[in-house]
MISE-258097 format. One record per atom (N, C-alpha, C, O): x, y, z. Coordinates in steps of 0.2 Angstrom, whole numbers, plus 5000, padded with zeros to 4 digits. Layout:
# residues N
XYZ...
END
This chain:
# residues 260
494750865029494850895023494450875015494250815014494450925011494250905005494450884999494850914996494250824996494650784991494150784985493550784986494350784979494150784973494150714972493550694972494650674970494650614967494650554971494650494969494650574978494650504983494150514989493950574990494050474993493550484999494050455004494450405002494050495010494550465016493850465022493350505022493950415025493650395032494050365036494350305035494050405043494350365049494050345053493450375055494150295056493750265063494250235067494450175066494350265072494850235078495550235074495850275071495650175075496450165072496550155065497150145062495950155061495950145055495750205050495350235051496050205045495850255040495750215033496250185030495250235029495150205024495250265017494950315017495650245013495650295006495350255001495350195001494850294997494550254992494550284985494150334985494950264980494850294974494150314971493850264970493950364970493250384968493150404961492950464960493450364957493250394949493050334946493250314940492650294949492250234946492150234938492150184935491950304935491850304928492450284923492350274918493050284926493450284922494050224926494650224926493550174930493950124933494550144937495050114937494350204941494850244946495450254943495950244946495550274936496150284934496450374936496050414936497050364938497350424940497450484937497850464932497350534937497550584934497950634940497850614946498250694938498750744943498250754950498550764955497550764949497250784955497150724960497250724966497050674957497050604961497750594964497750584970498450614961498950594966498950654970499250644976498750724969498750774974498350754980498550754986497850734978497350714983497650654988497450644994498050604985498350554989498950584993498950574999499250614990499850654995499550685002499750675007499050724999498650755004498450725010498550745016498150675008497850615013498350585017498250575023498850555014499450535017499650585023499650575029499750635020500050695025499650695030499950695036498950705029498350715035498450665040498450675046498450595037498350525042498950525045498850505051499550525043500150535046500350575051500850565055499950625052499950675058499550645064499550675070499250585063498850565068499050505071499050455068499350505077499750455081499450395082499650345082498750405082498450345084498150305079497950245080498150315073498050285067498650235066499250255065498350165064498950125063498950085057499450055055498250085053498350055048497850095044497350125046497950095036497650135030497550075025497950045022496950085024496650025019496650075012496550135013496750045007496750085001496450044996496649984995495750064993495350024989494950074983495050134983494550034980494350074974493550064973493350004974493250124972492450124971492250094967492750084963491550064965491350044959491649974956491749964950491949944960492049874959492749864956492949804954492949914955493749904954494349934957494149994959494949914958495449954962495650014959495450074961496150014954496450064950496550044943496849984943496450064937496750034931497450084929497550094923497750114932498250154931498150234931497650274934498650264925498650334924498050344919498050314914497650404921497050414916497250444910497250504910497550424904497850444899497550504896497850544893496850524898496350574895496650644899496550704897497050634904497150684908497950694907498150754909498450664905499050674904499150664897498750624894499750704893499850724887500450644885500750654880500450584889500850544886501550544890501650594894501950494889502550484893502950544892503250564898503150584886503450634885503250694883503650734880502650704884502250754881502250824886502650814891502050864885502150934890501850914896501250894897502250934901501850914908502150854910501950834916502450814906502550734908503050744915502850714920503550774914504150764919503750784926503950754931503350834926503050854932502650804934502550794940502250774930501850724931502150664934501850634939502650654931503150594934503450594941503550544945503550664941503850674949503250664952503350614956502650704953502150694956501950624958501850604964501950574952501650504955502250474958502150434962502850484957503450464961503350474969503450424973503250524971503150554977502550504980502650484986502050494975501450454979501750384980501650354986502050344975502350284975502750274981502650234985503250314981503750304987503450314993503550284998503050374993502650384999502150335002502050335008501950294998501550235001501950185003501850145007502650175000502950125001503350135008503550095012503450205009503750225015503350255021503550275026502850245019502350285025502350245032502250185033502350285037502450255043501850215046501950195051501350215043500850165046500750115042501150115036500350055043500349995041499849995034499249995036500049985028499549995022499149915019499549865019498649915016498249875015498049885008497649935008498049855002497849864995497249804996497349744996496749844997496049784995495749794986495349824984496049734985496049744977495549694974495549634976495149724970494549694966494549724959494949774957494049694954494049724947494749724944495049664944495049764942495549784939496249824943496149884946496749794942497349834947497849824942498249764943498049874938498649884935498949934933498549984933499649934930500149984928500150024934500250004940499950094934500050124941499650114947499950114953498950084945498750054951499149984955499149974961499449954949499849894952500549924958500649904963500749964954501249994957501050024964501550014968500450054966500150084971500150004977500350004983499849954973499749894978500249864980500349834985500849874976501449824977501949874983502349844987501749944982501949974988501749974994502050004998501149944995500749925003501049865005501349825001500949865012501249815015500849755014501149705015500249745012499749695012499449695005499249755002499249655002498849644997498349594998498549534998497749604999497249564999496649564993496349614992496549514989496249514983495649474981495549414983495249514978494649454975495049404972495549424970494849344971495249294969495049294960495349264956494649334959494349344952494649394949494549404943494949444953495149504950495749494944495949444942495949554941496349554935496949604939496849664941497549564939498149604942498749614938498849564934499149654938499749644935499949714931499549754930500549714929500749774926500549804920500349854920500649764915500349804909500549844906500149864901501249884907501449944904501849934897501949984893501949854895502249844889501749844885501949834879501049854885500449874881500249934881499749954877500649984884500450054884500950104881501550074881500850164879501350204876501750224882501650234888502450214879503050214885503450144886504050144887502850094886503150034885503350004892503249944894503750044895504050004903503750054909503350104908503850024914503650054920503950114922504550114921503450164925503750234927503650244933503750294936503350184936503450204944503750134949503550134955504150084946504450044951504249974950504649934953503749944944503649884944504249844942504349794945504749874939505249834936505849814942506249774941505649864947506249854954505749814959506149784963505049824960504749794965504649724964504749684968504349714958504049654955504649584957504549534961505149604953505749544953505849534962505749484964505949584966506049584973505549534976505749484979504949554974504349504977504349444974504249394978504349424968504249354966504849324961504749274958505349354962505949334958506049354951505549364948506549354948506749394942506449344936506249374931506349284937506049244932505349254931505149274925505049244936504249264935504049324934503449334931504449374936504349454935504349464927503949504925504949424924505049444918504349414913504149454909504149364914503649344911502949374911502549374907502749424918502349464919502449524915501949554912503049544916503149624914503349624904503149674901503649564902503649564895503149544892503049554886502549504895501849494891501449544892500949554888501549574899500949624900500449574902499849604903500449524903499749484906499549494912499949514916498749504913498449514919498249444922497949404919498549434929498249364931497649374938497549434941497349314939496949324943497249334951497749314952496749364956496949364962497249294965497749284969496949244963497049184965497749154963498149124967497949164957498749164954499149204958499649194960498849264959499449314962499449294969499949324973499049264972499149244979499749174979500149164983499549134973500049084973500649104972501049074976500949144968501549154967501949214970502449234969501349234976501649284980501649354980501949394983501249374975501049454975500549464979500449524981500149424980499449444986499549404992499549344991499449434997499449395004498949335004499049275005498349375001497649325002497249334996497349394993496849294993496549304988495749264990495849204991495249294990494749254993494149274989494249314984493549244990492849254984492749334985492949364990492349364980492249434982491749454987491749504990491349414988490849424994491249415000490949415006491849395000492249395007492749435007493249435012492749485002493449525003493549565009494049565013493049605009492949655014493149625021493649635024492649565022492849525029493549515030493849525035493749485024494649465026494949525027495249525032494949585024495149655027495049655032495549665036494449665035494249675042494549635047494849665052494649575046495049515051495749525050496049515056496149555046496849575046496849625050497149625055496449685049496449745053496349735059496649775063495849685062495749685069496449645071496749665077496749605068497549595071497949645072498249635077497949695068498349745068498249805072498649835075497649815073497449885077497649885084497849935087497549815087497649805094498549805096498749795102498949825091499549825092499749895093499449945091500349915096500649985096500650005089501049975085500450055087500650105082501350125080501650125074501650125085502350135085502750075084503250065080502450025087502949965085502849945078503249925075502249945077502149935069502649965064503049935061502550045066502950085062503850065061504150075056504050045067504750025068504749965066505349955063504349905066504349845064504449845056504749805054504049905052504049915045504649925043504949895038504949985047505550015044506049965044506349955039506149915049506549875050506549815045507049795043505949795042505949755038506049775031506449735027505749845030505949865024506649895022506749915016507149885028507849925026508149845026508749845025507949795027508249735027508649715021509149685021508349715015508649705009509249755008509649735003509349795011509949845008510449845014510849885013510449815019510849825025511149745027510749695025511649745030511949685032511649665039511549705043511749585039511549575046511649605052511249615057512449635053512649665058512249745058512149775064512049765053511749825053511149825054510949875056510749765053510149755054509949755061509449775063510349715064510449705072510449755076510149775080511049795073511049865077510349915075510249955079510149905072509649955070509049925075508649965078508849855075508349825080508649855087508249885091509349855088509449875096509249955097509149985103509349995091509250075092508450075093508250125097508050035089507350045090507150025095506650045098507549965099507149935106507249975111506949965116507850025111507950075116507650135116507650175121507350155110506950195109506350195112506150235117505950145108505350115110505250105117504750125120505750075121505750045127505550115133505350105138505550175130505550235134504850275131504650335132504550245127503850275124503250265129503250225134502650305128502150295133501750225131501550195135501850215123501550135122501850075126501450035129502550085127502850025130502750035138502749985142502650085140502450085148501750065149501650035154501250085144500550045144500549975142500049945144501049955139501149885138501249845144500849795146501849865147501949835153501549835158501449775162501049915159500549905164499949855163499649825167499949855157499249805155499449735158499049695161500049705156500349655156500249645164500149585166500349675168500349685176499649665177499449625181499149705175498549705177498049665173497449665175498449625168498049565164497349605161496849575161497549665156497049685153497349705146497949725145496849715141497049725134497449805135497149855138497949815131498249885132497849935127497549925121497949995129497650055124498150095122498450145126498450085116499050115114498650185112498050195111499250245111499150295107499550315102499350365098500150265101500450285096501050335098501250375094501250345105501650395107502250355112502650395115
END
């Protein structure tokens, strides 16, 4: 597929989505959001792809929304833009594949909301990451930071970051639980590759259902969660991937999963 504001590359079980507007620190406009939705739809149709890495070109992840392309939080077209952005933020968080945000440079506002929607954040230890909406027109998040951040690091620390608008380093983001790992910039891609390698030899279906179960856990009781596990096991046990896993164990070889 052809995209305007992003680049998509696929390699076996991995897809890479790159924000490609480095001249504006990868700030997102309507076309960026449309490209992201189209890419997620396309990648979602390929059962063998297990992992999606989201990153930015030009040494930065994403600086949020491109204010030159939108009329402000309440101007003409603002509601339509917000609805489009919501589809992207929710779409990434609920995406069936495992998602990894590879963060360097700036990651703030809408870019921060995208990163928090991913399953993993791997950051350059010197990147600048945070919400920052309090310093922007509109003042409060519009894509979920005020909900996701307290769930991620607790209300007290979330208030500090949201109220001040401070951007913190990747190293600090790792310390307080926003980032899974923070590494030197020259080790960032290597660290992402190491995590990807641990994931791509797993069943894409197994990862999909594991993600669904974990994401559902805050909203359900223990009994409901266990019931969901039982249902998932019954379904997955009948898949081609489960049969391949059993066969590979018997033959003492590495399984070749297809996500079916």
